[in-house]
C-alpha positions as CSV (number, residue, x, y, z in Angstrom):
1,M,-19.2,23.8,8.9
2,S,-20.8,23.0,5.5
3,P,-23.3,20.5,5.2
4,T,-20.8,18.0,3.1
5,E,-18.3,18.1,6.0
6,S,-18.0,15.5,8.5
7,T,-17.5,16.2,12.3
8,I,-14.6,14.1,12.0
9,N,-11.1,15.2,12.4
10,P,-7.9,14.2,10.6
11,G,-6.4,12.9,14.1
12,R,-9.5,10.3,14.5
13,L,-9.3,9.2,11.0
14,A,-5.5,8.7,11.2
15,A,-6.0,6.9,14.3
16,F,-8.5,4.4,12.7
17,S,-6.6,3.7,10.0
18,D,-3.3,3.0,11.8
19,G,-5.7,0.1,13.8
20,V,-6.5,-1.1,10.2
21,L,-2.9,-1.1,9.1
22,A,-1.6,-2.7,12.6
23,I,-4.2,-5.5,12.3
24,I,-3.3,-6.1,8.4
25,I,0.3,-6.6,9.4
26,T,-0.4,-8.9,12.3
27,I,-2.6,-11.3,9.9
28,M,0.4,-11.3,7.6
29,V,2.7,-12.5,10.4
30,L,0.5,-14.8,11.8
31,E,0.6,-16.9,8.5
32,I,4.6,-17.9,9.0
33,S,4.5,-20.9,11.0
34,A,7.7,-21.9,12.4
35,P,9.4,-25.2,10.6
36,A,8.8,-28.6,11.8
37,G,12.4,-29.6,12.2
38,H,15.2,-28.4,14.5
39,D,17.9,-27.7,11.8
40,I,18.8,-24.1,10.2
41,A,18.3,-26.2,7.0
42,D,14.2,-26.4,7.8
43,W,13.7,-22.7,7.2
44,E,14.7,-23.1,3.6
45,P,11.0,-24.1,2.3
46,L,10.2,-20.7,4.4
47,L,12.3,-18.5,2.5
48,P,9.7,-17.5,0.0
49,V,6.9,-17.1,2.7
50,I,9.3,-14.8,4.9
51,L,10.7,-12.8,1.8
52,A,6.9,-12.4,0.8
53,Y,6.4,-10.9,4.1
54,V,9.0,-8.8,4.3
55,F,8.1,-7.0,0.9
56,S,4.6,-6.8,2.1
57,F,5.5,-5.4,5.6
58,A,7.1,-2.6,3.1
59,F,4.5,-2.0,0.8
60,I,2.4,-1.8,4.3
61,A,4.8,0.5,5.8
62,I,5.0,3.0,3.1
63,Y,1.4,3.5,2.5
64,W,1.4,4.0,6.2
65,N,3.9,6.7,5.9
66,N,2.4,8.5,3.2
67,H,-1.0,8.3,4.5
68,H,0.2,9.5,7.6
69,H,1.6,12.4,6.0
70,L,-1.1,13.1,3.7
71,L,-3.6,13.5,7.1
72,R,-1.5,15.7,8.8
73,A,-1.5,18.1,5.8
74,T,-4.9,18.2,6.2
75,G,-7.6,20.4,8.6
76,H,-10.9,19.1,6.9
77,I,-12.2,15.6,6.3
78,T,-15.7,15.0,4.2
79,P,-17.6,12.1,3.5
80,R,-15.8,11.5,0.7
81,V,-12.4,11.9,2.3
82,M,-13.7,9.6,4.7
83,W,-15.2,6.7,1.7
84,S,-11.8,7.3,-0.3
85,N,-10.1,6.0,2.9
86,M,-12.0,3.3,3.6
87,S,-11.5,2.1,0.0
88,L,-7.7,2.4,0.5
89,L,-7.7,0.6,3.5
90,L,-10.3,-2.1,1.7
91,F,-7.6,-2.8,-1.2
92,L,-4.7,-2.9,1.6
93,S,-6.6,-5.8,3.7
94,L,-6.4,-8.2,0.4
95,I,-2.4,-7.8,0.6
96,P,-2.3,-10.6,3.2
97,V,-3.9,-12.9,0.9
98,A,-2.0,-11.9,-1.7
99,T,0.9,-12.3,0.2
100,S,0.1,-15.8,1.1
101,W,-0.8,-16.8,-2.4
102,L,2.7,-15.3,-3.5
103,G,5.1,-16.8,-0.9
104,E,3.5,-20.1,-1.3
105,G,5.6,-22.9,-2.7
106,R,7.3,-21.4,-5.8
107,N,4.4,-19.2,-6.8
108,Y,6.7,-16.3,-6.6
109,L,7.5,-17.6,-10.0
110,E,4.0,-18.1,-11.3
111,A,2.2,-15.3,-13.3
112,W,-1.4,-15.4,-11.9
113,P,0.1,-15.0,-8.1
114,I,2.3,-11.8,-9.1
115,A,-0.2,-10.4,-11.3
116,V,-3.2,-10.7,-8.5
117,Y,-0.4,-9.0,-6.3
118,S,0.3,-6.0,-8.8
119,M,-3.9,-5.7,-9.1
120,V,-4.2,-5.0,-5.7
121,S,-1.5,-2.9,-5.5
122,L,-2.7,-1.1,-8.5
123,A,-5.9,-0.6,-6.8
124,A,-4.5,0.5,-3.5
125,G,-2.9,3.0,-5.4
126,V,-5.6,4.4,-7.0
127,S,-7.5,4.7,-4.0
128,F,-4.9,6.6,-2.6
129,Y,-4.9,8.9,-5.8
130,A,-8.8,9.3,-4.8
131,L,-8.0,10.1,-1.3
132,T,-5.7,12.7,-2.1
133,K,-8.0,14.0,-4.7
134,G,-11.1,14.1,-2.0
135,I,-8.5,16.0,0.7
136,M,-7.9,18.4,-2.0
137,K,-11.3,19.1,-2.6
138,A,-12.2,19.1,0.8
139,D,-9.4,21.8,1.5
140,P,-8.6,23.4,-1.5
141,G,-6.4,26.3,-0.1
142,N,-3.9,23.6,1.0
143,Q,-0.7,23.8,-0.8
144,A,1.1,20.9,0.7
145,V,-1.4,18.7,-0.4
146,A,-1.6,20.2,-3.8
147,Q,1.8,19.9,-4.3
148,F,2.0,15.9,-3.2
149,D,-0.8,15.5,-5.8
150,K,1.4,17.2,-8.3
151,S,4.4,14.6,-8.0
152,P,5.1,12.4,-10.7
153,K,5.4,9.2,-8.2
154,G,1.8,8.9,-8.3
155,L,1.3,8.6,-12.0
156,A,4.7,6.5,-12.6
157,S,4.0,3.9,-10.0
158,Q,0.5,3.6,-11.4
159,A,2.1,3.0,-15.0
160,L,4.5,0.4,-13.3
161,Y,1.7,-1.7,-11.9
162,V,0.1,-2.0,-15.2
163,A,3.1,-2.9,-16.4
164,A,3.6,-5.4,-13.7
165,I,0.5,-7.4,-14.5
166,V,1.1,-7.1,-18.2
167,V,4.7,-8.4,-17.6
168,A,3.6,-10.9,-15.4
169,F,2.1,-13.3,-17.9
170,L,5.5,-13.1,-20.0
171,A,8.2,-12.9,-17.9
172,P,7.4,-13.5,-13.7
173,A,10.7,-12.6,-12.3
174,V,10.6,-9.1,-14.3
175,S,7.7,-8.2,-12.9
176,L,8.8,-8.8,-9.5
177,G,11.7,-6.3,-10.6
178,I,9.0,-3.9,-11.3
179,M,7.2,-4.3,-7.9
180,V,10.1,-4.0,-6.3
181,I,11.0,-0.6,-8.2
182,T,7.5,0.5,-7.8
183,Q,8.2,0.4,-3.7
184,A,11.7,1.7,-4.3
185,I,10.3,5.2,-5.6
186,W,7.5,5.4,-2.5
187,F,10.3,4.7,0.2
188,I,10.9,7.9,1.0
189,P,7.9,10.1,1.9
190,D,7.5,13.2,-0.6
191,R,9.3,15.9,1.1
192,R,7.0,18.3,0.4
193,L,4.7,16.6,3.1
194,A,7.4,15.5,5.3
195,P,9.9,18.3,5.3
196,G,13.1,17.5,7.0
């Protein structure tokens, strides 16, 4: 084992990350309170909160899915990979706060809540890119990860996140649409990592 290689195996890192992501989803759902009344109409004020939760749940699920396939494709974990992974978890752990702000009242139509959500999303995307690069350096002969790194979806999503941040101050609804498009391009994991 080289001096820079960790004794941790990819399965253990994946299991730790799975636990953190499960906690993030739990925190988000605990932010939703049942309506005070007893009529179906009492749910109406909660619709933005529920929609923000569903959007963020999908966001976390997409990261979990792609993260799972990425770690499954590598055999070597180094300190750089571990720290890149922690960086990704840091920014994903901010999603519940961004979700809460976005879903509050009519904040889904306001510039700053959308921009902050987009900024957190961009930071998570950059961290995922750094994680991929770290794995490539730790396991340079790994063709699956090398092919994943060449996927145009990574750069496209970063550009879309930046666009969403800028557009949030001009047309918040359009910015939300950009975020939905960004999620859509990642909804299906890269087939080079998840064949079949």
